[in-house]
C-alpha positions in Angstrom: 199.6 63.7 353.2 197.9 62.2 350.2 200.7 59.6 349.8 200.2 58.6 353.5 196.5 58.1 353.0 197.1 56.1 349.8 199.6 53.9 351.7 197.2 53.4 354.6 194.4 52.5 352.2 196.6 49.9 350.5 197.6 48.4 353.8 193.9 48.1 354.9 193.0 46.5 351.6 195.9 44.0 351.9 194.9 43.2 355.4 191.3 42.5 354.4 192.4 40.3 351.6 194.6 38.3 353.9 191.9 38.0 356.5 189.4 36.7 353.9 192.0 34.2 352.8 192.7 33.0 356.4 189.1 32.8 357.4 188.8 29.3 356.1 188.1 27.7 352.7 185.6 29.5 350.5 182.2 27.7 350.4 181.9 25.8 347.2 179.3 27.1 344.9 176.2 24.9 344.7 176.0 23.5 341.2 173.0 24.4 339.1 170.3 21.8 339.2 168.9 20.9 335.8 166.4 18.2 336.8 163.5 17.8 339.2 162.0 14.5 340.4 158.4 14.8 341.7 156.2 11.9 342.8 153.0 11.3 340.9 150.3 10.1 343.2 146.8 10.1 341.8 144.8 8.4 344.6 142.6 8.8 346.4 141.5 11.8 344.3 144.5 14.1 343.8 142.9 16.3 341.2 145.8 19.0 341.0 148.3 16.3 340.3 146.1 14.8 337.6 145.6 18.2 336.1 149.4 18.7 336.0 149.9 15.4 334.2 147.3 16.3 331.5 148.4 19.9 331.1 152.1 19.2 331.6 152.3 22.3 333.7 155.4 21.5 335.6 157.2 20.2 332.5 156.4 23.4 330.6 157.2 25.9 333.3 160.5 24.3 334.4 161.3 23.7 330.8 161.6 27.4 330.4 164.7 27.2 332.7 165.9 24.1 330.9 165.1 21.9 333.9 163.8 18.4 333.1 160.9 17.2 335.3 160.3 13.4 335.9 157.5 11.8 337.8 158.3 8.6 339.6 155.1 6.8 340.7 155.7 6.0 344.4 152.5 5.6 346.3 153.9 4.4 349.6 154.7 7.2 352.0 157.6 5.3 353.5 159.2 4.7 350.1 158.7 8.3 349.2 160.7 9.5 352.2 163.3 6.8 351.6 163.8 8.1 348.1 163.9 11.6 349.5 166.6 10.7 352.0 168.7 8.9 349.3 168.5 11.9 346.9 166.7 10.0 344.2 163.6 12.2 344.8 163.2 15.9 345.2 159.6 16.5 346.0 157.0 14.3 347.7 154.0 15.9 346.0 151.3 14.2 348.2 152.8 12.7 351.4 150.7 11.5 354.3 151.3 13.4 357.5 152.0 10.1 359.3 154.8 9.3 356.8 156.4 12.8 357.1 156.4 12.6 360.9 157.8 9.1 361.1 160.6 9.9 358.6 161.6 13.0 360.5 161.6 11.1 363.8 163.9 8.6 362.2 166.4 11.2 361.2 165.3 12.0 357.6 165.7 15.7 356.8 162.2 16.2 355.4 160.6 19.6 355.4 156.9 20.3 355.0 156.6 23.3 352.6 152.8 23.2 352.0 149.6 21.2 352.4 148.5 19.1 349.5 145.0 18.3 350.8 142.8 18.0 353.8 140.0 15.5 353.3 138.4 14.2 356.5 135.2 13.1 354.6 137.3 11.0 352.2 138.5 8.7 354.9 135.9 6.4 356.3 135.0 3.5 358.6 132.5 1.4 356.8 130.3 -1.5 357.9 127.7 -3.8 356.4 125.8 -5.0 359.5 122.9 -2.6 360.2 123.3 -3.5 363.9 126.5 -1.5 364.0 125.3 2.0 364.4 128.3 3.8 366.1 131.9 3.3 366.9 130.8 2.0 370.3 129.3 -1.0 368.5 132.7 -2.0 367.2 133.8 -3.3 370.6 134.9 -6.9 370.1 134.5 -6.6 366.4 137.1 -7.4 363.6 138.3 -4.2 361.7 140.5 -4.3 358.7 142.6 -1.4 357.3 146.1 -0.1 356.6 148.1 0.1 359.8 149.8 3.4 360.8 147.8 5.5 358.3 145.3 8.4 358.5 142.6 5.7 358.4 144.0 3.9 361.3 144.3 7.2 363.2 140.6 7.9 362.5 139.6 4.5 363.9 141.6 5.1 367.1 140.1 8.6 367.5 136.6 7.3 366.9 137.1 4.5 369.5 138.5 7.0 372.0 135.5 9.3 371.5 133.3 6.2 372.4 135.5 5.6 375.5 137.1 2.5 373.9 140.7 1.6 373.6 142.4 0.3 370.4 142.7 -3.1 372.0 138.9 -3.2 372.3 138.7 -4.2 368.6 140.5 -6.9 366.7 142.5 -4.9 364.2 143.7 -6.7 361.0 146.3 -4.9 358.9 145.2 -5.0 355.2 145.3 -2.6 352.2 142.2 -0.7 351.3 140.9 -2.8 348.4 141.5 -6.0 350.4 139.8 -4.5 353.5 136.6 -3.8 351.3 136.7 -7.3 350.0 137.0 -8.8 353.5 134.1 -6.6 354.6 131.9 -7.7 351.7 132.7 -11.4 352.2 131.9 -11.2 355.9 135.5 -11.9 357.1 135.6 -8.6 359.0 132.9 -6.4 360.6 134.3 -3.1 359.5 136.8 -1.7 357.0 138.8 1.4 356.8 138.2 2.9 353.3 139.3 5.9 351.3 138.8 7.4 347.9 136.9 5.6 345.2 136.8 2.4 347.2 134.2 4.2 349.4 131.9 4.3 346.3 132.7 0.7 345.5 131.8 -0.5 349.0 128.6 1.6 349.0 127.6 0.0 345.7 128.1 -3.4 347.3 125.9 -2.6 350.2 128.2 -1.1 352.8 127.5 2.1 354.6 129.7 4.8 356.2 129.8 4.5 360.0 131.8 7.6 360.4 134.6 9.6 358.8 137.4 11.9 359.9 135.1 14.9 360.4 135.5 16.2 364.0 138.2 13.6 364.6 141.1 14.0 362.1 141.6 16.4 359.3 143.4 13.8 357.2 146.3 16.1 356.3 148.4 15.3 353.2 151.5 17.4 352.9 154.0 18.5 350.3 157.5 17.5 351.4 161.0 18.3 350.2 164.4 17.5 351.6 166.1 20.1 353.8 169.1 19.9 351.5 166.9 20.7 348.5 165.3 23.6 350.3 168.6 25.0 351.4 170.5 24.7 348.1 167.7 25.4 345.7 165.0 27.4 347.4 164.0 29.1 344.1 163.1 25.7 342.6 160.9 24.9 345.6 159.2 28.3 345.4 158.6 27.8 341.7 157.3 24.3 342.3 154.7 25.6 344.7 153.7 28.4 342.3 153.2 25.9 339.5 151.2 23.6 341.8 149.0 26.6 342.5 148.5 27.1 338.8 147.1 23.5 338.7 144.7 24.3 341.5 143.6 27.5 339.8 142.9 25.5 336.6 140.9 23.0 338.6 138.8 25.8 340.1 138.3 27.7 336.8 138.1 24.8 334.4 136.2 22.4 336.6 134.6 20.3 334.0 137.9 19.8 332.2 139.7 18.9 335.5 136.9 16.4 336.4 137.2 14.9 332.9 140.9 14.4 333.3 140.3 12.8 336.7 137.7 10.5 335.4 139.9 9.4 332.6 142.9 8.9 334.9 141.1 7.0 337.7 138.4 5.1 335.8 135.7 6.8 337.7 132.6 8.3 336.0 132.2 12.1 335.9 129.4 11.8 338.3 131.5 9.9 340.8 134.3 12.5 340.5 131.7 15.2 341.1 130.4 13.3 344.2 133.9 13.0 345.7 135.6 16.3 344.8 133.8 18.3 347.5 135.5 16.1 350.1 138.8 17.7 349.4 140.4 21.1 350.4 143.5 21.7 348.3 144.5 25.0 349.9 148.3 24.9 350.2 148.9 27.4 352.9 150.0 25.8 356.2 147.7 27.0 359.1 147.8 26.7 362.8 145.0 24.1 362.5 147.2 22.0 360.2 150.1 22.1 362.7 147.7 21.1 365.5 146.4 18.2 363.3 150.0 17.0 362.6 150.7 17.2 366.4 147.6 15.0 367.0 149.0 12.6 364.3 152.3 12.4 366.2 150.4 11.6 369.4 148.6 8.8 367.7 151.9 7.3 366.3 153.5 7.5 369.8 150.5 6.0 371.4 150.4 3.1 369.0 154.2 2.5 369.5 154.9 3.2 365.8 157.1 6.2 366.6 159.9 6.1 369.2 161.4 9.6 369.0 159.1 12.6 369.6 159.9 15.6 367.5 158.7 19.2 367.4 156.3 19.5 364.6 157.1 23.1 364.0 160.8 22.1 363.3 159.7 20.3 360.1 157.5 23.1 358.9 159.4 25.4 356.5 158.1 28.7 355.2 159.2 29.2 351.6 159.8 32.9 350.8 
């Protein structure tokens, strides 16, 4: 009887072995990754990233696992997502919501794994003429700013609230510094301004007409490729944990963090202190964040800058 049981057991074992062999090729093991490429973007006022640069937090923490971290400086959102798609970049540390959505709608496998910042007060419509008192007064005026960005979205939202259409203003696509220069020289009636350029424009006599408050949350996200998240989830998880360390340092060692930021940006400590409260660096993705990103997609579709609508929740990834 025992011999029969042994024979039966061997037969089952053999069958299982054969089945496992016939079930297709074994999945190739994902090779260990010994490098991490993370964008370094310091503007408009990305304090956690600046803290990381000065404290070398990512370098030190990943160095414990013998992983080399490099920091390509790519400020353009479109170029960040291009680099992500090509595999020459692993983490978009501070990526505009507009750029993430446009990339995903064009087939780039980008996943939003956290929020870098929300800063509606940091993104402003500025004017010099005291006769312009509200967005309604922009009708027929010339407005300069970067097209297809959070700032552009705020302009469209402000006009909509004033029952105006985007075509009711003469929009000129210019970068932020050039927009401020055009405003101060009288070439345009309003400029879309963010970050330290807001202070520069104020010093030159401009005033804030309105900002993103109540209109757009100005959501900047942390993005990775779907491939990176699938093959190396532990690295993405660790990246987010280290990023949180930088935020914790900023909150506990505020004076040092502001000092690093002033040194890196050329601002004074007082200017950093004035701007810092504009930013919420909480990384957790909330329902409000998703709603804001959905509003961003509506803006991109409305302006004809996005052709293929996506489900925003499809690009949101919970890292466990």
